C-alpha positions, 0 to 999 in steps of 0.5 A, a space after each residue: 502489523 497492528 498496534 494494540 493500545 493498553 486497553 486492547 483497542 487497535 490503534 491505526 498505524 501507517 499500514 492500517 491507515 493505508 489499507 483503509 485508503 486502498 479499501 475505500 478506493 476498491 469500494 469506489 471502483 467496485 473491486 474486490 482485493 486484499 487491501 491489507 496485503 497491498 498496503 504491506 507490499 507498498 510499505 515493503 517496497 518503500 522500505 526496500 527502496 529507501 535501503 537502496 537509496 542509502 547505498 546509491 543516493 543518485 538512484 531514487 528507488 523509493 520514488 520508483 517503488 511508489 510510482 510502480 505501485 500507483 500504476 499497479 493499483 490503478 490497473 488492479 482497480 480498473 480490472 476489479 471494477 470491470 469484473 461482474 
């Protein structure tokens, strides 16, 4: 979701900022990926985890989602960087 200001400029929101960070990491590793989709996926996983945490506070689902995403992103960057 893109946040547009009254004068028509794009305001960096959480997803845009996250996509920029992922894009920078991909560039650093020489990987080609859809940073926007990865950012959307992470935010959706966190939101889902927070909903599950509300139902069962003893089960840190949001933390598990972020941990899983970190591993996934690391593997994706590693594989993308190794491809010609």
